[in-house]
C-alpha positions in Angstrom: 1.7 30.0 -25.9 -2.1 29.7 -26.2 -2.6 31.6 -23.0 -0.4 34.5 -24.1 -1.9 34.5 -27.5 -5.5 34.6 -26.2 -4.5 37.5 -24.0 -2.9 39.3 -27.0 0.5 39.5 -25.4 2.2 39.1 -28.8 5.7 40.1 -27.6 5.6 37.3 -25.1 4.3 34.9 -27.7 7.0 35.9 -30.1 9.8 35.5 -27.6 8.5 32.3 -26.2 7.9 30.6 -29.6 11.4 31.5 -30.6 12.7 30.0 -27.4 10.7 26.8 -27.9 12.0 26.4 -31.5 15.6 26.7 -30.3 15.4 24.6 -27.2 12.4 22.2 -27.4 11.7 21.1 -31.0 12.9 22.9 -34.1 10.6 20.7 -36.2 7.3 21.6 -34.4 5.3 23.6 -36.9 2.9 24.9 -34.2 5.8 26.9 -32.7 6.5 28.5 -36.1 2.9 29.4 -36.6 2.9 31.2 -33.3 6.2 32.9 -34.2 4.9 34.3 -37.5 1.4 35.2 -36.2 2.9 37.2 -33.4 5.4 38.8 -35.8 2.6 40.0 -38.0 0.9 41.7 -35.1 4.2 43.3 -33.9 5.0 44.6 -37.3 1.5 46.0 -37.7 1.5 47.6 -34.2 5.1 48.8 -34.8 6.1 47.7 -31.3 9.6 48.3 -29.9 12.2 45.5 -30.5 13.7 46.0 -27.0 11.0 44.3 -25.0 12.0 41.6 -22.6 10.0 38.7 -21.2 10.8 36.3 -18.3 9.6 32.7 -18.3 7.6 32.5 -15.1 7.3 28.7 -15.0 10.9 27.8 -15.3 12.9 26.6 -12.2 15.7 28.9 -13.4 13.8 31.9 -14.9 15.3 33.2 -18.1 14.9 36.6 -19.6 14.0 36.5 -23.3 14.3 39.4 -25.7 11.5 39.9 -28.1 12.9 41.1 -31.5 9.6 42.0 -33.1 11.1 43.3 -36.3 11.5 41.6 -39.7 15.3 42.0 -39.7 15.6 40.1 -36.3 13.2 37.4 -37.5 15.2 37.0 -40.7 18.5 36.8 -38.8 17.0 34.1 -36.5 15.6 32.0 -39.4 18.8 32.3 -41.4 20.8 31.1 -38.4 18.3 28.2 -37.8 18.5 27.2 -41.4 22.3 27.4 -41.5 22.5 25.0 -38.5 20.0 22.6 -40.3 22.1 22.4 -43.5 25.1 21.2 -41.4 23.1 18.4 -39.9 24.3 15.0 -41.0 21.6 12.4 -41.8 17.9 13.0 -41.4 17.0 16.7 -41.8 14.0 18.5 -40.3 11.4 20.1 -42.7 10.2 22.9 -40.5 13.3 25.2 -40.7 13.1 25.2 -44.5 9.4 25.8 -44.5 9.8 28.5 -41.8 12.2 30.4 -44.0 9.8 30.1 -47.0 7.0 31.5 -44.8 9.1 34.4 -43.7 9.9 35.2 -47.3 6.2 35.1 -48.1 5.5 37.4 -45.2 8.2 39.8 -46.3 6.9 40.0 -49.9 3.2 40.6 -48.8 3.8 42.9 -45.8 4.0 46.6 -46.4 5.5 47.4 -42.9 9.2 47.1 -42.2 10.1 44.8 -45.1 10.6 47.1 -48.1 14.4 47.0 -47.9 14.4 43.2 -48.0 11.9 42.6 -50.8 14.3 42.7 -53.8 16.2 39.7 -52.5 13.3 37.7 -51.0 11.7 36.5 -54.3 15.0 34.9 -55.5 15.6 33.5 -52.0 12.2 31.9 -52.0 12.8 30.2 -55.4 16.2 28.9 -54.2 14.6 27.5 -51.0 11.8 25.8 -53.0 14.4 24.0 -55.2 16.5 23.0 -52.2 13.5 21.7 -50.4 12.2 19.6 -53.4 15.7 18.1 -53.8 16.2 17.3 -50.1 12.7 15.8 -49.7 12.1 14.5 -53.2 11.7 11.0 -51.8 8.8 12.0 -49.6 5.4 12.4 -51.2 4.6 15.1 -48.6 7.5 17.2 -49.8 5.4 18.3 -52.8 2.4 19.1 -50.7 4.5 21.2 -48.3 5.6 23.7 -51.0 2.7 24.0 -53.3 1.4 27.0 -51.4 4.7 28.8 -51.9 5.0 27.8 -55.6 1.5 29.2 -56.3 2.4 32.4 -54.4 5.6 32.8 -56.4 3.7 32.4 -59.7 1.1 35.0 -58.6 3.9 37.6 -58.2 4.8 37.3 -61.9 3.1 39.3 -64.6 2.8 36.0 -66.6 2.0 33.3 -64.1 2.0 30.5 -66.7 5.5 31.4 -67.9 6.7 31.5 -64.3 5.2 28.1 -63.7 6.9 26.6 -66.7 10.2 28.1 -65.6 9.9 26.6 -62.2 9.1 23.1 -63.6 12.1 23.4 -65.9 14.4 24.3 -63.0 13.1 21.4 -60.9 13.7 19.0 -63.8 17.2 20.4 -64.3 17.9 20.3 -60.5 16.8 16.7 -60.1 18.9 15.6 -63.0 20.7 12.4 -62.2 20.4 12.7 -58.4 18.9 9.2 -58.0 20.2 6.1 -59.7 17.9 3.1 -60.0 20.6 0.6 -59.0 18.5 -1.0 -56.2 14.9 -0.9 -55.0 15.6 2.1 -52.8 17.1 4.0 -55.7 14.3 3.0 -58.0 11.7 4.2 -55.5 13.6 7.6 -55.2 13.6 7.9 -59.0 9.9 7.2 -59.1 9.1 9.8 -56.4 11.1 12.4 -58.3 9.3 11.6 -61.5 5.9 11.8 -59.7 6.9 15.2 -58.1 7.6 16.6 -61.6 4.3 15.2 -63.0 2.4 16.8 -60.0 4.1 20.1 -60.6 3.2 20.1 -64.3 -0.4 19.3 -63.6 -1.0 21.5 -60.5 0.6 24.6 -62.2 -1.6 24.2 -65.3 1.2 23.3 -67.7 -1.0 20.5 -69.2 -4.3 22.5 -69.4 -3.9 23.4 -73.1 -3.0 19.9 -74.4 -4.9 18.7 -77.4 -7.0 15.5 -77.0 -4.4 13.2 -78.5 -1.5 14.5 -76.4 -3.6 14.5 -73.2 -4.5 10.8 -73.8 -0.9 10.0 -74.6 0.3 11.7 -71.4 -2.2 9.8 -69.3 -1.1 6.6 -71.0 2.5 7.4 -70.1 1.5 7.8 -66.4 -0.2 4.4 -66.5 2.8 2.8 -68.2 5.0 4.2 -65.4 2.5 2.8 -62.8 2.7 -0.7 -64.3 6.5 -0.6 -64.4 6.5 0.5 -60.7 4.3 -2.4 -59.5 7.3 -4.7 -58.6 8.5 -2.0 -56.2 5.5 -2.8 -53.9 6.8 -6.2 -53.1 7.1 -6.7 -49.3 4.6 -3.9 -48.4 1.9 -4.4 -45.8 -1.4 -5.7 -47.2 -3.3 -2.4 -47.0 -0.4 -0.1 -47.6 -0.5 2.3 -50.5 1.7 1.4 -53.5 4.7 3.6 -54.4 3.2 4.4 -57.8 -0.5 4.8 -56.8 -0.3 8.6 -57.3 0.4 8.0 -61.0 -3.1 6.5 -61.4 -4.6 9.5 -59.6 -2.7 11.9 -61.9 -3.8 10.1 -65.0 -7.5 10.1 -63.9 -7.2 13.8 -62.9 -5.8 14.8 -66.2 -8.4 12.9 -68.2 -11.2 14.2 -66.0 -10.1 17.8 -66.4 -10.1 17.4 -70.2 -13.4 15.5 -70.1 -15.1 18.5 -68.5 -13.2 21.0 -70.6 -14.3 19.4 -73.8 -17.5 17.8 -72.6 -16.1 14.4 -73.7 -17.5 11.2 -72.2 -14.8 9.0 -73.8 -12.2 10.6 -71.5 -14.3 9.6 -68.5 -14.5 6.0 -69.8 -10.8 5.9 -70.2 -10.3 7.2 -66.7 -12.6 4.5 -65.3 -10.7 1.9 -67.3 -7.5 3.1 -65.5 -9.2 2.8 -62.1 -10.6 -0.6 -62.8 -7.1 -1.8 -63.9 -5.5 -0.3 -60.8 -8.1 -1.9 -58.6 -7.0 -5.3 -59.7 -3.4 -4.5 -58.6 -4.0 -3.4 -55.1 -5.9 -4.8 -52.1 -7.4 -1.5 -51.1 -7.1 2.2 -52.0 -9.8 4.5 -50.8 -8.9 7.1 -53.4 -9.5 4.6 -56.2 -12.8 3.6 -54.8 -14.2 7.1 -54.3 -13.1 8.2 -57.8 -14.9 5.1 -59.2 -18.1 6.1 -57.4 -17.9 9.7 -58.6 -17.1 8.9 -62.3 -19.6 6.1 -62.6 -22.2 8.5 -61.1 -21.4 11.0 -63.8 -22.1 8.4 -66.4 -25.4 7.5 -64.7 -24.2 4.2 -63.3 -24.7 3.2 -59.6 -21.9 1.3 -58.0 -23.3 0.7 -54.5 -21.1 -2.4 -54.1 -18.1 -0.1 -53.7 -19.5 1.0 -50.4 -18.8 -2.4 -49.0 -15.3 -2.2 -50.3 -14.8 1.1 -48.5 -16.2 -0.4 -45.3 -18.0 2.8 -44.4 -19.0 3.0 -40.8 -19.8 5.4 -37.9 -19.3 9.1 -38.8 -18.2 8.1 -42.3 -21.9 7.3 -42.9 -22.5 11.1 -42.8 -19.4 12.1 -44.7 -19.5 9.6 -47.6 -23.0 8.6 -48.3 -23.5 11.8 -50.2 -21.3 10.2 -52.9 -23.6 7.3 -53.3 -27.1 8.8 -52.9 -27.3 10.8 -56.3 -26.6 7.7 -58.3 -28.8 5.5 -56.1 -31.7 8.0 -56.5 -31.1 8.4 -60.3 -31.1 4.6 -60.7 -34.4 4.1 -58.9 -32.7 1.7 -56.5 -35.1 2.1 -53.6 -34.0 -0.9 -51.6 -30.3 0.1 -51.4 -31.2 3.8 -51.0 -33.4 2.9 -48.0 -30.8 0.7 -46.4 -28.1 3.3 -46.8 -30.2 6.1 -45.2 -31.4 3.7 -42.5 -27.7 3.1 -41.6 -27.2 6.9 -41.2 -30.3 7.2 -39.1 -29.3 4.3 -36.9 -25.9 5.8 -36.3 -27.5 9.1 -35.0 -30.0 7.3 -32.8 -27.2 5.1 -31.3 -25.1 8.2 -30.8 -27.8 9.9 -28.8 -28.0 7.0 -26.4 -24.3 6.2 -26.1 -22.7 9.7 -26.1 -23.1 10.4 -22.4 -21.2 7.1 -21.5 -18.7 7.7 -24.2 -17.9 11.3 -22.9 -17.6 9.9 -19.3 -15.1 7.4 -20.5 -13.1 10.0 -22.3 -12.6 12.0 -19.1 -12.1 8.9 -17.0 -9.3 7.6 -19.2 -8.1 11.2 -20.2 -8.5 10.4 -23.9 -9.3 14.0 -24.7 -8.4 13.8 -28.4 -11.6 11.7 -28.8 -13.9 14.5 -27.7 
């Protein structure tokens, strides 16, 4: 695929990626990316849909037909999605996301998609709701669809009204899908609730809250977090808790309103939440980094958190910037010097060891470490 893509043989890329989705792995998003990228080029170049392509590396060469039109792509994705809906048990995410991507492409492209546009917007909304219901127990489900939710809102003349309508439909769709009869059901209920909270916050539904309501909403998040703590029983020592995202949501909400109103008390409350959550978990890097950032905004240096994070190697470059402003502002020369010396030592050691490290990479074929 990479070879044909680099040589701009988009008909071959399109036919081969479709073949790989059907026969190799229907949940491999890299195949879908190649499929849609080549489709964009074919639509733009208005290439014929009757092109054929033979797989030269197969023992039994197959002749593949490149559709190259939006209608053939839509037919293929609808068929793929229909098969996925009939699968019993664990379902793949990529066919659903692929159909959403095709809807987005159809709504943004001006070539060969005009006849489909009236139906694509409603189809995209239905797919979003189906996806959030199917994968509501997975935190990644929300992250998968945020791009398409923001896109759907941008098509509306009143984005905020569209966002509120989407949140309302999600709440209604979730309904009583999960029952907290056992631990698994309780975790599912919690993840559904977190998904709704994330939607409300990311779509700006809570941006105009007054101070009292904003604080009460954040308090509710923390109450839900406290009630969810027993669900973490039996987890690995360093595993993230099921309700940890609730703390991040509470801190995010208060931080937003702190900057909006220039209100330091909101930052103090956010730090209180983080300090409380830090006593309930062994380790959460998100909590630590947020503590450093918020303490720094209040002019307080928390260099000790660096030890909790166990920063090492390349992280010295990517994370020390969080600590240096507060270290410099506090006049803490000793810790500032030791922190920067660690970064310098890392680069010096890298210059000496990198030739041997590269040799070992090729020797053991660990190419991902390059």
